[in-house]
ROLUMDREN-592922 format. One record per residue (C-alpha): residue number from 1; residue in one letter; x, y, z. Coordinates in Angstrom, 1 decimal. Layout:
! ROLUMDREN-592922
NODE   i aa     c1     c2     c3
NODE NUM  A      X      Y      Z
...
! end
This chain:
! ROLUMDREN-592922
NODE   i aa     c1     c2     c3
NODE   1  M   87.8  -31.9  247.0
NODE   2  K   89.2  -33.1  250.4
NODE   3  A   88.0  -36.6  251.4
NODE   4  F   85.7  -36.7  254.3
NODE   5  E   87.4  -37.8  257.5
NODE   6  P   85.0  -38.7  260.3
NODE   7  R   86.1  -37.5  263.8
NODE   8  T   86.6  -40.1  266.5
NODE   9  T   83.4  -40.2  268.6
NODE  10  L   83.5  -39.7  272.4
NODE  11  T   82.3  -43.3  272.8
NODE  12  E   85.3  -44.5  270.8
NODE  13  Q   87.7  -42.3  272.8
NODE  14  V   86.3  -43.7  276.0
NODE  15  A   86.5  -47.2  274.8
NODE  16  R   90.1  -46.8  273.6
NODE  17  H   91.1  -45.4  276.9
NODE  18  I   89.6  -48.2  278.9
NODE  19  E   90.9  -50.7  276.3
NODE  20  N   94.5  -49.6  276.8
NODE  21  Q   94.1  -49.9  280.6
NODE  22  I   92.9  -53.5  280.2
NODE  23  V   95.5  -54.4  277.6
NODE  24  F   98.4  -53.1  279.6
NODE  25  G   97.3  -54.6  282.9
NODE  26  Q   95.9  -51.7  284.8
NODE  27  F   92.7  -53.7  285.2
NODE  28  S   93.0  -57.3  286.2
NODE  29  S   91.0  -60.3  284.9
NODE  30  G   87.5  -60.3  286.5
NODE  31  E   87.9  -56.8  288.0
NODE  32  R   84.9  -54.6  288.1
NODE  33  I   85.0  -51.3  286.2
NODE  34  Y   82.9  -48.7  288.1
NODE  35  E   81.1  -46.4  285.7
NODE  36  G   80.9  -43.5  288.2
NODE  37  T   84.7  -43.7  289.1
NODE  38  M   85.7  -43.9  285.4
NODE  39  A   83.3  -41.0  284.5
NODE  40  K   84.9  -38.7  287.1
NODE  41  Q   88.4  -39.7  285.9
NODE  42  L   87.6  -38.9  282.3
NODE  43  E   85.2  -36.0  283.1
NODE  44  V   82.4  -37.5  281.0
NODE  45  S   78.9  -38.7  281.7
NODE  46  N   78.1  -42.1  283.1
NODE  47  G   76.2  -42.7  279.8
NODE  48  S   79.4  -42.2  277.8
NODE  49  I   81.2  -44.7  280.0
NODE  50  R   78.3  -47.2  279.6
NODE  51  E   78.4  -46.9  275.8
NODE  52  G   82.2  -47.4  275.8
NODE  53  L   81.8  -50.5  277.9
NODE  54  L   79.2  -51.9  275.5
NODE  55  L   81.7  -51.4  272.7
NODE  56  L   84.4  -53.2  274.6
NODE  57  E   82.0  -56.1  275.3
NODE  58  K   81.8  -56.4  271.5
NODE  59  R   85.6  -56.5  271.4
NODE  60  H   85.6  -59.3  274.1
NODE  61  L   87.4  -57.2  276.8
NODE  62  V   84.5  -56.7  279.1
NODE  63  K   81.4  -58.6  280.2
NODE  64  N   78.4  -56.5  281.2
NODE  65  V   76.4  -58.3  283.8
NODE  66  P   72.8  -57.0  284.3
NODE  67  R   72.3  -55.3  287.7
NODE  68  K   75.9  -56.0  288.7
NODE  69  G   78.1  -54.0  286.4
NODE  70  A   80.9  -54.4  283.9
NODE  71  F   83.8  -56.8  284.6
NODE  72  V   87.1  -57.4  282.7
NODE  73  T   86.9  -60.6  280.8
NODE  74  D   88.8  -63.5  282.5
NODE  75  L   92.0  -64.3  280.7
NODE  76  D   91.7  -68.1  281.4
NODE  77  D   92.9  -71.1  279.4
NODE  78  Y   89.5  -71.4  277.7
NODE  79  F   89.5  -67.8  276.5
NODE  80  V   93.1  -67.8  275.4
NODE  81  R   92.9  -71.0  273.5
NODE  82  S   89.6  -70.0  271.8
NODE  83  L   91.2  -66.7  270.7
NODE  84  Y   94.3  -68.3  269.2
NODE  85  E   92.3  -71.1  267.5
NODE  86  T   90.1  -68.5  265.9
NODE  87  L   93.0  -66.2  264.8
NODE  88  E   94.8  -69.2  263.3
NODE  89  L   91.7  -70.2  261.2
NODE  90  Y   91.2  -66.6  259.9
NODE  91  L   94.8  -65.8  259.3
NODE  92  T   95.6  -69.1  257.6
NODE  93  H   92.6  -68.7  255.3
NODE  94  T   93.7  -65.2  254.4
NODE  95  G   97.4  -66.2  254.2
NODE  96  R   96.7  -68.8  251.6
NODE  97  K   95.0  -66.2  249.4
NODE  98  L   97.9  -63.8  250.0
NODE  99  A  100.5  -66.5  249.0
NODE 100  R   98.7  -67.1  245.7
NODE 101  Q   97.9  -63.5  244.8
NODE 102  W  100.4  -61.1  246.4
NODE 103  Q  101.9  -58.3  244.3
NODE 104  P  105.5  -56.8  244.8
NODE 105  E  104.1  -53.8  246.7
NODE 106  D  102.4  -56.2  249.2
NODE 107  L  105.6  -58.0  250.0
NODE 108  N  107.6  -54.8  250.2
NODE 109  R  105.1  -53.4  252.7
NODE 110  L  105.4  -56.5  255.0
NODE 111  E  109.2  -56.4  254.7
NODE 112  Q  109.3  -52.7  255.7
NODE 113  L  107.1  -53.4  258.7
NODE 114  Y  109.3  -56.3  259.8
NODE 115  Q  112.3  -54.0  259.6
NODE 116  Q  110.6  -51.3  261.6
NODE 117  M  109.7  -53.9  264.2
NODE 118  D  113.2  -55.1  264.4
NODE 119  D  114.4  -51.6  264.9
NODE 120  H  112.0  -51.0  267.8
NODE 121  F  113.0  -54.3  269.3
NODE 122  H  116.6  -53.2  269.5
NODE 123  K  115.5  -49.8  270.9
NODE 124  N  113.3  -51.6  273.6
NODE 125  N  110.3  -49.7  272.4
NODE 126  L  107.5  -52.2  273.3
NODE 127  M  104.5  -50.0  272.6
NODE 128  A  105.6  -49.3  269.0
NODE 129  F  106.6  -52.9  268.5
NODE 130  L  103.1  -54.2  269.5
NODE 131  D  101.4  -51.5  267.4
NODE 132  L  103.5  -52.4  264.3
NODE 133  G  102.8  -56.1  264.9
NODE 134  I   99.1  -55.4  264.6
NODE 135  E   99.7  -53.2  261.5
NODE 136  Y  101.8  -56.1  260.0
NODE 137  T   98.9  -58.6  260.5
NODE 138  K   96.4  -56.1  259.1
NODE 139  A   98.6  -55.6  256.0
NODE 140  S   98.6  -59.3  255.5
NODE 141  L   94.8  -59.2  255.4
NODE 142  A   94.8  -57.2  252.2
NODE 143  Y   93.6  -60.3  250.3
NODE 144  A   91.0  -61.5  252.8
NODE 145  D   88.2  -60.1  250.6
NODE 146  N   85.7  -61.2  253.2
NODE 147  Y   83.6  -58.8  255.2
NODE 148  F   83.0  -61.1  258.1
NODE 149  I   86.6  -62.1  258.5
NODE 150  V   87.8  -58.5  258.5
NODE 151  A   85.1  -57.4  260.9
NODE 152  A   85.7  -60.4  263.3
NODE 153  I   89.4  -59.8  263.4
NODE 154  D   88.9  -56.1  264.1
NODE 155  D   87.0  -57.2  267.2
NODE 156  L   89.7  -59.7  268.2
NODE 157  W   92.7  -57.3  268.0
NODE 158  P   92.3  -55.8  271.5
NODE 159  S   92.4  -59.3  273.1
NODE 160  A   95.4  -60.2  270.8
NODE 161  R   97.2  -57.1  272.1
NODE 162  R   96.3  -57.9  275.7
NODE 163  C   97.6  -61.5  275.3
NODE 164  A  100.8  -60.3  273.6
NODE 165  F  101.5  -57.9  276.5
NODE 166  V  100.8  -60.6  279.1
NODE 167  A  103.3  -63.0  277.3
NODE 168  F  105.9  -60.2  277.1
NODE 169  K  105.6  -59.4  280.8
NODE 170  R  106.6  -62.9  281.7
NODE 171  G  108.8  -63.9  278.8
NODE 172  G  110.5  -60.6  278.0
NODE 173  K  112.6  -60.2  274.9
NODE 174  R  112.4  -63.9  274.1
NODE 175  V  108.7  -63.4  273.2
NODE 176  L  109.5  -60.5  270.9
NODE 177  E  112.3  -62.5  269.3
NODE 178  D  109.7  -65.3  268.6
NODE 179  N  107.5  -62.7  266.9
NODE 180  L  110.3  -61.5  264.7
NODE 181  A  111.3  -65.1  263.8
NODE 182  H  107.7  -66.0  262.9
NODE 183  M  107.4  -62.9  260.7
NODE 184  Q  110.7  -63.6  258.9
NODE 185  E  109.7  -67.2  258.2
NODE 186  S  106.2  -66.1  257.0
NODE 187  I  107.7  -63.6  254.6
NODE 188  S  110.0  -66.2  253.2
NODE 189  A  107.1  -68.6  252.7
NODE 190  L  105.1  -65.9  251.0
NODE 191  R  108.0  -65.0  248.8
NODE 192  D  108.1  -68.6  247.6
NODE 193  R  104.3  -68.7  247.4
NODE 194  D  104.4  -71.8  249.6
NODE 195  E  100.9  -72.0  251.1
NODE 196  E  101.5  -75.2  253.0
NODE 197  R  104.7  -73.9  254.7
NODE 198  L  102.9  -70.7  255.6
NODE 199  A  100.0  -72.6  257.1
NODE 200  S  102.5  -74.7  259.1
NODE 201  I  104.3  -71.6  260.4
NODE 202  L  101.0  -70.0  261.5
NODE 203  H   99.9  -73.2  263.2
NODE 204  H  103.1  -73.6  265.2
NODE 205  Y  103.3  -69.9  266.1
NODE 206  A   99.6  -69.9  267.3
NODE 207  I  100.3  -72.9  269.6
NODE 208  Q  103.5  -71.4  270.9
NODE 209  Q  102.1  -68.0  271.7
NODE 210  C   98.9  -69.5  273.1
NODE 211  Q  101.0  -71.6  275.5
NODE 212  Q  103.2  -68.6  276.5
NODE 213  V  100.0  -66.6  277.4
NODE 214  C   98.4  -69.4  279.3
NODE 215  D  101.6  -70.0  281.3
NODE 216  A  101.9  -66.3  282.0
NODE 217  A   98.2  -66.0  283.1
NODE 218  T   98.5  -69.0  285.3
NODE 219  A  101.7  -67.7  286.9
NODE 220  S  100.1  -64.4  287.7
NODE 221  S   96.8  -65.7  289.1
NODE 222  P   96.1  -65.4  292.8
NODE 223  L   95.9  -69.2  293.2
NODE 224  A   99.4  -69.5  291.8
NODE 225  E  100.7  -67.0  294.2
NODE 226  A   99.1  -68.6  297.3
NODE 227  P  101.4  -70.4  299.7
! end
């Protein structure tokens, strides 16, 4: 008997479309998203757009303000630092479990994803690189064994993708090289089952990427561009 595969709902399709527009900079921080305009573009009802925006609020990409509308979440220092502090906490907790309990197939999977990312890096395929980076991190969550951590990280991924793209726009290939170096070091620490080295790698990488995003966001802000 074939396993049941639920179809993607219209709300999820709408949310994913708007999510990608936010992630890849088609909407700016603080910009209002007009339900009517978006409904015409996607040829759906205002209600479908509204439901999609509520889903994106849960994913921290949008803030719905009563009687004013939906606005893209500001990518300011507070938001970015909060995001990376939280990701570090979750991923370090899970990484320690993975270092203790991984099986050969787990490490093989991470190594395969790393190799695919390296290939896309040399082909200048940014979209595939970013998507594989998320898949790599999700694969490392195999031993989370915690409903709340997995659910929370699912809601943080869109902001993580958004931040990664912002950092790349300013830092270019150097940012991707940092990602690859971090993954290679993490795999080495996992192979040695060295929890403390893995925790240190995750800590330094979170600080580095957080600073890259904050610098990029500041450089692109209207105040930074003013004479």
